[in-house]
N, C-alpha and C positions, 0 to 999 in steps of 0.2 A: 214265259215265252210271252212277248207283247205284239201287238199288231201294229205296224209302223203306218201301214199305208192311209191314205184318208178314206173313214168311212163307207162315204156315198158319192165314189168319183163323179157321179152325174152334178154333183151339187157342187162343186169345187169352188172353194173361197179364196184369194191373196191369203187371207189372214182366218187364223183357228188355231185352236190350242188343241194336242192332243193328247187328252186324258188317262191315254192306258199305260199303265205301268203298276207298282206296288203302291197301295192304300193301306193305310190304318181301317181295320173292322170292327165290328162288337156285334156279336147279337143281345139283345132286348126283348125277350123273353116276357116280360112281365112289365113293360110299357113303360119303364118309371126314365127313362134317357132326357125325356124332355124335362121333366122335374128334377131328377140330381144334376140338370148342366152337364149330361155328356159332349155338348159340343164345347165345352169350357176345358173338356179334361186334357193331360199334356200329350197323353198316348191311349188308343183304346188297345184291347185285349188283343187281337188279333192281326196279321195281316192279309190281304186278298191280292189277287193280281187281276187287274182291270186290263178289260173288260168282261171278263170270264164271270158267270153268275157263281156264288158262294157253295152250289150244289154240285158244281164241274170239278174235277181233279186237276184241270189246268188253272184255276182259279187259287190252287193251293191249300184249300180246307176240303172241298169235298166231303160237306155236310148235307147227308139226303132229308134231314129232320127239317119239316115247315116251321119258320119262324116266320111272324107276322109283322116284326120288328127290327129293325138290324141300322147300324150307324157305318156311315163311311167317312173317311177326315182324309184330307192330304192339304197340304197346305200349297197353293199356286202362287208364284210370284210374278206378275208381269212390270217388267221394267217400262219406262218413258219411250223407248225406241218402239213402237208398234211393230217391227218387223223382227225383231228380237225375241223370244218369249222362250223363257224357261221355268222348268218345273223343279219345286224341291221336292225331297225323299224320293229320287227315282232309283 
């Protein structure tokens, strides 16, 4: 379930990107992601439904344990035409 509406209707803008949807996701309990270059990994080990937090069952994860460090990844492609916004991995 993704939420397609503008998140804050009182602040609607002509051009914006809705980042809701499927993202890659990974817990980093040892806080090694930066040192081990998680940002360069082809894929992370889980998927999450944004805008939901990983603790929520709506996120697709539903993990109640506290994790201080987590990683999200999604490739966003913004075309030259600012009126057309496309997201990969939807």
